[in-house]
C-alpha positions in Angstrom: 49.3 60.7 -66.2 48.4 57.8 -68.6 50.8 55.7 -66.6 48.7 56.2 -63.5 46.4 53.3 -64.5 45.0 50.1 -63.1 45.7 46.9 -64.9 43.5 43.9 -64.3 44.5 41.1 -66.7 43.8 42.5 -70.2 41.7 45.4 -68.9 43.2 48.8 -68.2 41.2 51.4 -66.2 42.5 54.9 -66.7 41.7 58.6 -67.2 40.6 59.9 -70.6 43.3 59.4 -73.2 44.1 60.3 -76.8 42.7 58.2 -79.7 46.3 57.4 -80.7 47.1 55.9 -77.3 43.9 54.0 -77.2 44.5 52.4 -80.6 48.0 51.4 -79.6 46.7 49.7 -76.5 44.0 48.0 -78.5 46.5 46.7 -80.9 48.2 44.9 -77.9 44.9 43.2 -77.1 44.1 45.4 -74.1 40.6 46.6 -73.3 40.6 50.2 -72.2 38.1 51.6 -69.7 38.3 55.4 -69.7 36.8 57.4 -66.8 37.1 61.1 -66.2 39.5 61.8 -63.2 40.0 65.5 -63.8 39.8 66.6 -60.2 42.3 64.0 -59.1 44.7 64.9 -61.8 44.9 68.3 -60.2 46.5 66.7 -57.2 48.9 64.7 -59.3 47.1 61.3 -59.2 44.7 59.2 -61.2 43.3 55.7 -61.3 46.2 53.9 -59.6 46.3 56.3 -56.7 42.6 55.7 -56.1 42.9 52.0 -55.9 43.0 49.8 -52.8 44.3 46.3 -53.5 42.1 43.7 -51.9 44.3 40.6 -52.6 48.0 40.0 -52.3 48.7 36.4 -53.4 51.5 34.2 -52.1 54.7 34.3 -54.1 55.3 30.7 -55.3 59.1 30.8 -55.3 59.3 32.6 -52.0 56.7 30.4 -50.2 57.5 27.1 -51.8 57.7 24.0 -49.5 56.5 25.8 -46.4 53.4 25.3 -44.3 51.1 28.3 -44.8 49.3 29.6 -41.7 46.1 31.7 -42.2 43.8 33.6 -39.9 40.7 35.7 -40.5 40.8 39.1 -38.9 38.2 41.8 -38.4 38.8 45.6 -38.6 36.3 48.3 -37.8 36.4 52.1 -37.7 37.1 54.9 -40.2 39.2 52.5 -42.2 39.6 54.6 -45.3 39.7 58.2 -44.3 41.9 57.4 -41.3 44.2 55.2 -43.4 43.8 52.2 -41.1 43.1 49.8 -44.0 46.2 50.8 -46.0 48.3 50.6 -42.9 47.0 47.1 -42.0 47.6 45.7 -45.5 51.1 47.3 -45.7 51.9 45.5 -42.4 51.0 42.2 -43.8 53.0 42.6 -47.1 55.9 44.3 -45.3 56.4 41.3 -43.1 56.3 38.7 -45.9 52.7 37.7 -45.6 49.7 37.8 -48.0 46.1 38.8 -47.7 42.6 38.6 -49.2 39.8 41.0 -48.3 36.9 38.7 -47.8 34.3 41.4 -47.0 34.3 45.2 -46.8 31.3 47.2 -45.7 31.7 50.9 -46.3 30.0 53.3 -43.9 27.1 54.9 -45.8 26.7 58.1 -43.8 29.2 60.7 -42.9 29.7 59.5 -39.4 29.3 55.8 -40.1 32.2 53.5 -39.6 33.4 50.8 -42.0 34.2 47.1 -41.3 36.2 44.5 -43.1 37.2 40.8 -42.8 40.6 40.0 -44.1 42.2 36.6 -44.5 45.9 36.9 -43.6 48.4 34.2 -44.6 52.0 33.8 -43.5 54.8 31.3 -44.4 55.5 30.5 -40.7 54.1 30.8 -37.2 56.8 33.3 -36.3 55.9 35.6 -39.3 52.2 35.3 -38.4 52.9 36.3 -34.8 54.9 39.4 -35.9 52.1 40.4 -38.2 49.4 39.9 -35.6 51.2 42.0 -33.0 51.3 44.9 -35.3 47.7 44.4 -36.5 46.5 44.3 -33.0 48.0 47.7 -32.4 45.8 48.9 -35.3 42.7 47.5 -33.7 42.4 44.2 -35.6 41.1 41.1 -33.9 40.3 37.5 -34.8 36.6 36.8 -35.4 34.9 36.3 -32.0 33.5 32.9 -33.0 37.0 31.6 -33.6 38.3 32.6 -30.2 36.4 31.5 -27.1 38.7 30.2 -24.4 41.2 32.7 -23.0 44.8 32.1 -24.1 46.8 32.2 -20.9 49.7 30.5 -19.1 50.2 30.2 -15.4 53.0 32.2 -13.6 55.3 29.7 -12.0 57.6 32.1 -10.2 56.9 35.4 -8.5 57.9 38.3 -10.7 58.6 36.2 -13.8 56.1 36.0 -16.7 55.7 33.0 -19.1 58.0 33.2 -22.1 55.4 34.1 -24.6 53.5 36.7 -22.5 51.7 39.5 -24.4 53.2 43.0 -23.8 50.6 45.7 -23.3 50.5 49.0 -25.1 49.2 52.5 -24.2 45.9 51.8 -26.1 42.7 50.6 -24.5 42.7 46.8 -24.8 40.2 44.0 -24.5 40.9 40.3 -24.1 38.7 37.3 -24.8 37.7 35.5 -21.6 35.3 32.5 -21.8 33.7 33.8 -25.1 33.4 37.4 -23.8 35.4 40.5 -24.4 36.7 41.9 -21.1 38.2 45.4 -20.9 41.7 45.6 -19.4 42.1 47.7 -16.3 45.0 50.0 -15.4 46.0 50.3 -19.0 49.7 51.2 -19.6 52.5 50.1 -21.8 55.2 47.4 -21.1 53.1 45.2 -18.7 51.6 41.7 -18.7 47.8 41.2 -18.7 46.6 39.1 -15.7 43.2 37.5 -16.2 40.9 36.3 -13.3 37.6 34.5 -13.2 35.6 34.1 -10.0 32.4 34.8 -8.2 32.8 38.5 -8.8 33.1 38.1 -12.5 35.9 38.2 -15.1 38.6 40.8 -14.9 41.8 41.6 -16.8 44.5 44.0 -15.5 47.8 45.3 -16.7 50.4 44.2 -14.2 54.1 45.0 -14.0 56.4 42.0 -14.1 57.6 42.6 -10.6 54.1 42.4 -9.3 53.2 39.0 -10.8 52.5 36.2 -8.3 52.9 32.5 -8.8 49.5 31.1 -9.9 48.5 34.3 -11.9 47.0 33.6 -15.3 48.8 35.8 -17.9 47.7 36.4 -21.5 50.2 34.8 -23.9 50.5 34.9 -27.7 48.3 37.2 -29.7 45.0 35.2 -29.8 42.0 36.8 -28.1 43.4 40.3 -27.8 42.3 43.5 -29.4 43.0 47.2 -28.9 40.2 49.6 -29.1 40.7 52.6 -31.4 38.1 55.2 -30.8 35.8 55.5 -33.9 35.8 59.3 -33.8 33.6 61.4 -35.9 35.2 63.9 -38.2 34.3 66.7 -35.8 36.1 64.9 -33.0 39.2 64.3 -35.1 39.2 67.9 -36.1 39.0 68.9 -32.4 42.0 66.6 -31.7 43.9 68.1 -34.6 43.3 71.5 -33.2 45.3 70.4 -30.2 48.0 68.6 -32.2 48.2 70.9 -35.2 51.8 71.8 -34.1 52.6 68.3 -32.9 53.4 66.5 -36.2 57.1 66.4 -35.9 59.3 68.7 -33.8 60.8 72.0 -34.8 62.3 75.0 -33.0 61.2 77.3 -35.9 57.5 77.1 -35.3 55.8 80.0 -33.5 55.7 78.9 -29.9 52.9 81.4 -29.1 50.4 79.6 -31.4 50.9 76.3 -29.6 50.8 77.9 -26.2 47.5 79.6 -27.0 45.9 76.2 -27.7 47.5 74.6 -24.6 46.1 77.5 -22.5 42.6 76.9 -23.9 42.9 73.2 -23.1 44.1 73.9 -19.5 41.3 76.4 -18.9 38.7 73.9 -20.2 40.1 71.1 -18.0 40.1 73.3 -14.9 36.6 74.6 -15.4 35.3 71.1 -16.0 36.9 69.7 -12.9 39.6 67.8 -14.7 43.1 67.0 -13.8 46.5 68.4 -15.0 49.7 66.8 -13.9 53.1 68.5 -14.2 56.4 66.6 -14.5 59.2 69.1 -14.0 63.0 69.2 -13.7 65.3 71.7 -12.0 65.8 73.6 -15.3 62.3 75.1 -14.6 63.9 76.9 -11.6 67.2 77.7 -13.4 65.4 79.4 -16.3 63.2 81.6 -14.1 60.1 79.5 -14.5 59.4 79.0 -10.7 57.2 82.1 -10.4 55.1 81.1 -13.4 54.7 77.4 -12.2 53.9 78.7 -8.8 51.2 80.9 -10.3 49.7 77.9 -12.2 49.5 76.0 -9.0 48.0 78.9 -7.0 45.4 79.5 -9.7 44.2 75.9 -9.7 45.7 74.7 -13.1 48.0 72.1 -11.6 46.6 69.1 -9.6 49.8 67.0 -9.0 53.5 67.7 -9.3 56.1 65.0 -10.2 59.8 65.5 -10.1 63.0 64.6 -8.4 65.0 65.8 -5.4 66.6 68.6 -7.4 63.6 70.7 -8.4 62.4 70.9 -4.8 65.9 71.7 -3.5 66.6 74.5 -6.1 63.1 75.9 -5.8 63.5 76.3 -2.1 67.0 77.6 -2.5 65.7 80.4 -4.7 62.7 81.1 -2.4 64.9 81.4 0.7 68.3 82.4 -0.5 67.6 84.0 -3.9 69.9 81.7 -5.8 69.6 78.6 -8.0 72.8 76.4 -8.2 74.5 79.3 -6.4 73.6 81.8 -9.2 71.8 85.1 -8.2 68.5 84.9 -10.0 68.1 88.7 -10.2 71.7 89.5 -11.4 72.5 86.3 -13.2 75.9 86.0 -11.6 77.4 83.4 -9.2 77.4 84.3 -5.5 80.4 83.8 -3.3 79.9 80.5 -1.5 76.8 79.8 -3.6 77.8 76.3 -4.4 76.9 75.4 -0.7 73.5 77.0 -0.8 71.6 73.9 -1.9 73.2 71.9 0.9 72.2 74.5 3.4 68.6 74.3 2.2 68.6 70.5 2.4 69.9 70.7 5.9 67.3 73.3 6.9 64.4 71.2 5.6 65.8 68.1 7.3 66.0 70.0 10.6 62.2 70.7 10.3 61.4 67.2 9.2 59.6 67.9 5.9 58.7 70.6 3.4 55.2 70.9 4.9 56.6 71.5 8.4 59.0 74.1 7.0 56.0 75.9 5.5 54.1 75.7 8.8 57.1 77.1 10.7 57.2 80.1 8.4 60.6 79.2 7.0 59.4 78.6 3.5 57.0 81.4 2.3 57.0 81.2 -1.5 57.9 79.1 -4.5 56.6 76.0 -6.2 56.8 73.7 -3.2 55.2 76.3 -0.9 52.3 76.6 -3.3 51.9 72.9 -3.4 51.6 72.7 0.4 49.4 75.7 0.8 47.0 74.6 -2.0 46.9 70.9 -1.1 48.4 69.9 -4.4 50.0 66.4 -4.0 53.6 66.0 -5.1 56.0 63.1 -5.4 59.8 63.4 -5.5 61.6 60.4 -6.9 65.2 60.0 -5.7 68.3 59.0 -7.7 71.9 58.0 -7.0 73.2 61.5 -7.6 70.9 63.2 -5.1 72.4 65.3 -2.3 70.8 64.9 1.1 68.2 63.9 0.1 65.2 65.9 1.3 63.0 64.1 3.8 60.2 64.1 1.3 62.2 62.4 -1.5 61.4 58.7 -1.9 64.6 56.9 -2.4 62.9 53.5 -2.9 62.5 53.3 -6.7 59.6 50.9 -6.6 57.6 53.0 -4.2 58.4 56.2 -6.2 57.1 54.5 -9.4 53.9 53.4 -7.6 53.3 56.9 -6.3 53.9 58.4 -9.7 51.4 55.9 -11.2 48.8 56.8 -8.5 49.1 60.5 -9.1 48.7 60.3 -12.9 45.5 58.3 -12.7 42.6 60.2 -14.1 44.8 62.9 -15.7 43.5 64.8 -18.7 46.8 66.5 -19.5 50.4 66.1 -18.5 52.9 68.9 -18.9 56.5 67.5 -19.2 58.9 70.4 -18.5 62.6 69.7 -19.1 63.0 66.5 -17.3 63.8 63.7 -19.7 64.1 60.7 -17.4 61.1 61.5 -15.1 59.0 62.4 -18.2 59.9 59.1 -20.0 58.9 57.2 -16.8 55.6 59.1 -16.7 55.0 58.5 -20.4 55.4 54.7 -19.9 52.7 54.8 -17.2 50.2 56.9 -19.2 47.5 55.3 -21.3 46.4 56.7 -24.7 43.8 59.5 -24.5 45.8 61.7 -22.1 47.0 64.9 -23.7 50.8 65.3 -23.3 52.8 68.4 -23.8 56.6 67.9 -23.9 58.8 71.0 -23.6 62.6 71.0 -23.8 65.3 73.1 -25.4 66.8 69.9 -26.8 64.9 68.6 -29.9 66.0 65.0 -29.3 64.3 65.0 -25.9 61.1 66.4 -27.3 61.1 63.8 -30.1 61.7 60.9 -27.7 58.9 62.0 -25.4 56.4 62.8 -28.2 57.0 59.8 -30.4 54.7 57.4 -28.4 52.3 56.6 -31.2 49.8 58.8 -29.5 48.1 61.6 -31.4 47.5 63.5 -28.2 51.2 64.5 -27.8 52.5 67.9 -28.6 56.3 68.6 -28.7 57.6 72.1 -28.2 61.3 73.0 -28.6 61.9 76.1 -26.6 63.3 77.5 -23.3 61.0 76.1 -20.5 61.1 79.4 -18.6 59.8 81.3 -21.7 57.1 78.6 -22.3 55.8 79.0 -18.7 55.9 82.8 -19.0 53.9 82.7 -22.3 51.5 80.2 -20.8 50.6 82.3 -17.8 50.2 85.4 -20.0 47.8 83.5 -22.3 45.8 82.2 -19.3 45.5 85.8 -18.1 44.1 86.8 -21.5 41.5 84.1 -21.2 40.6 85.1 -17.6 40.6 88.9 -17.9 37.3 89.2 -19.9 35.5 87.0 -17.4 36.7 89.1 -14.5 35.8 92.4 -16.2 32.3 91.0 -17.0 31.7 90.0 -13.4 
């Protein structure tokens, strides 16, 4: 452990050492500063592991004959215990830049936040831009006094952004408009930020490329932009960790019951507080016997919007009316003669009535997921695709309109359950801002990883059969409800 030391010129700071080693170092002209680090040695670390470098000088050979670009950035939050400071400095060095911490103010009390000013230098404008993009995602921003006028460019052609437009992320963002920070509305990833100034004030809004209009002012570059990372207390972070304690990584070996228990608590709390849960589901929910459980969730008020495709609605109604899903008897688990035609007969039946709601009114559809949506006034959106049979009258085959409807229905969501529908779930994930709890369930670990790995700590990935998951979820919700019923 003597090697775990800090060397500053001819001074070495380290743990308590033997007299022999101290004499050897002194003979080499080193001044040794010994400090007891017993508790840290128990964890395998010492002085070096407790050190945060505050300067990273330019490398003369590497940066020779280049114009150095420098900027002073501000960071604020739980910079040390949340690891933000280390991540920020690693970003700078990892991209070939250098830094010097000009000022660091440590939070004095337990709930206090820290702040820092860091001068970042880079050997080229391109390197600086790359560093800045990553630092913005960590919540860094240029000093306000250095940025006053908004950094925008005018859209010259409908649906086409300027070349250097800033691409938004899932995190809450603010932009500098005429010396003021303005919160960006409609936060989502992969959009441009349109800024307006008028009699009604200053606004900034995430806008998809297709919705840009000639004359719009769009944020370009990385100046005057910052993301807002919530400066949570330790109690808040612990609460978040309670939800995500199974979410670090994806494994099929974890006990699904433990995760389902926490999800059930969250859903119960959201429902009781008048919140909103959105479900994105694929036809596998029906094929695995999950229809009755999802129907129960809708009926009991745990689901406030349903997103999916043509298939989940078709096979749900096929099961409700004909007892099969993809032509397989759901009770016996065997194919039915002529069952491959059942889904087409269902599509034809619904088309004859004009819509799913009209089929419910006519008494043709009397149970199932879509029936419960209609009876309980839960809005749903079915996005079509090129492979859809029919489609159903309710299926939106215009992709743009379907995206807009999805986006509208997820607004204000507190939680989104993504149930075995990779493409629809990825689309929903791209529209969802940070802060919304997301539960991704699929039997394929690759799908869960893709949906969970959004950089958002609110995501939980569960590798399991979706029918089993829904069964466990309804059982757990029953356990939470039963004592209340008995008490009443």
